[in-house]
C-alpha positions, 0 to 999 in steps of 0.5 A: 591140091584139086578141089572136089567139083565145080559147077558150070551154068550156061545162061542166056537172058535168065534173070527171072530164075538165075538168082534162085538157081545159084542160091540153091547151088550154094545151099547144096554145097557148091562154094560161090568161087566154084560156080562159073556162069557162062553169060552168052551175051544176055540182054538182061541182068543175068550177069549182074545178078550172078556177080552179086552172089560172088560167082565167076561170070564169063561173058560171050560176045557175040553169042556162041551157043551152049556147047561152045560156051561150056568148052570156053569156060573150061579152057579159060579157067583151066577147070580140068587142072583144078577140079576132080569133077565138073558139073553142068547145070541149066540156069532154071534148075533147082538142085536137091540138097543131097545132089552132089553127095550122091553124085560124088559117091557114085564116082567113088564107087566104081562097081563093075556092071554085068556088061563089062564082065566079059571084056574084063575077063579078056583084059585080065587073061591077056596080061602076063601073070603067074599061076600063083598070082591068079590062084591067090587072087581067086582064093582070096575073093572066092573060096568056092573056087579054090579048086581052080588052082589045081586046074592051072598048070605051071605056065598057064598054057594058052589052050587052058586060058581059052577054055576052062580057065576063062569059063571059071573066071567068068563065073567068078566075076559074074557071081561075085560083087567085085569092085575095081579097087579089088582087082586094080593091082592086077590091071594096068592103068589103061585097062582100069580107065575103061571101067571108071565112071566118067559121066554120072546123070542125075534125075530131073523132075519137072516143077509143077505148073500146069497139065503140060508139066504133069505130062512131062513129069509122067514121061520122066517117071517112065524113064526113071522107073523103067529105062534108066536103071536097066541101062546103067546095069547093062552099060548102055545109058545113051543120054546124059541130060544137060540139066543134071550131069557131072563129068570126071575132069580128067576125061573132059577134054577128050569130049568133042563139045564143038559137035554139029548137032542140037543134042550135044549132051547125047553126042558126048555120051555116045562118044564115051561109049564108042571110044571106050573112055569110061562108064556112064551111070544113072544116079536116081537119088541125085534129084534136080527140079527143072522148068519145062514148057508151059504152053503147047507151042513151047512143048512142040518146039522143044520136042522138035529140037530134042528129036531132031538133035537125037537123029543128028547124033545117030546120023553123026555117030553112024549108030545104025552101022555100029555093033556095040551094045550102045548102038544096039540099044539106040537102034532098038529104042529109036526104031521101035519109036519110029514104027509105033509113031508111024502106026499111030499116025496111020490109025485115023486113015485106017479107021476112015477106010474101015468106016467107009467099007463097013457102013453097008454091013453095019448100017452105020454111016461113015460120018457117024462111025468114024467119030465113034471109032476114033473115040474108041481108039482114044478111050482104049489107049487111055484105059491101057495106059491108066494102070501105069499112070496110076503106079507112077502117080503113087510112086512120085506122090504127085496126084496132079499127074492122074488129074490131067491124064485124059489129056495125055493121049492128045499130047502123045499123038503130037509127040509121035508126029513130031518124032516122025517129022524130025526123022524126015527133016534130018535123015531124009531131007538132011536139014537142020533143026532150030535151037529152042529154049522155052521162056522161064517163069517165076517159081512163085508165079500162079498157074495159068491155063495153057490148053485148049478150051481153057475158058470152058474147063475153068468153070469146072473146079475139078479140072481147073482147080488152083494148083499151088506154085512149086516151092522155092525149096523143093523137097 
């Protein structure tokens, strides 16, 4: 008999955080014998700490990377044969107590999304059923459509299937909260598989440290409250983050983990959509607490790896030439991001041109007008973004997001530049990006200043007041 789930934790030189991560996994319901740590040739005590807690440790020598390490441990221990679900967890991540209950609940509740209704109708109607079976099915599930039985001739003619009957059944599926279990007796196994949840993504929340972690918390909040739930509804979740993702074990071996990108999590997610392996969903109640870069250099390097890996995936999967729903979602999001980033990068040059050409008319020299224009641009951007930041601050009850908000406009421009630079590097110059993993810090380590003019702002207690360290057990 298979066990419910196992946890794979890829690790490289993680002795600072690995003990807390593994203990937290055990507290959340994972047994030590169901936790598999992939020690990717660490030079510290990562493997020894894991063994002392009773978990399985597989050491790679030499270093082979995260994706290949995951693939190796699955094959070495034959995890797909002994478990129903496989969970991936980063070595710096603290899971919430109810994380695995929420994830498994989502796997066991295969509610069809609106995106799949039309496809399901097509699958349903191409099967060989008698009019009696179809009529009984509709009468049982939707009494308001009992009259549909009178619309069906004895043999269900082809022209009826393509016209009125197809419309009636589509209306029924769209209005009724039909689950896969309700119609599974009428669907063959191959069709049922397309509507099963094969990847469930949790909600990452950055651990509190300094202004950079609060900016990342704001970005994650935007994804949670604006994008991810809608993407789940329409079946277009594009990225399953490596720090909080669970896979259905029966489909794990179909995923191409040895892919040539720096964003293996996004690569396999797009693969699931393209090959119709199943559904990808977002579980907002399954929370994990992750560490994010605490220095500006680390932030830039991680963004470059993420953005470069994203463009590699789009290029590898030929997303811009595809016509599936996931392709259109990616084309819209990344084209929009590219256009906004380019426009934002051009704004200083536009302001320089405007300051020079209008100085005679306004009587303000360009070297005075330019700083005023740039300052107005940043103040205007901040005031436009302030209501959204205030809403996210209230929803997350994380007041430090608003505290450092004036500095986010600078980081946003840096992100725009990195996004465009990654596009040029990967798409135009056909070059690779370097893998980067930010340095870890102890969870009880005191906050340090990691932003420009820290010594100056350290004198201002409002801006540089001590922030309590993140708790060992997040709530």
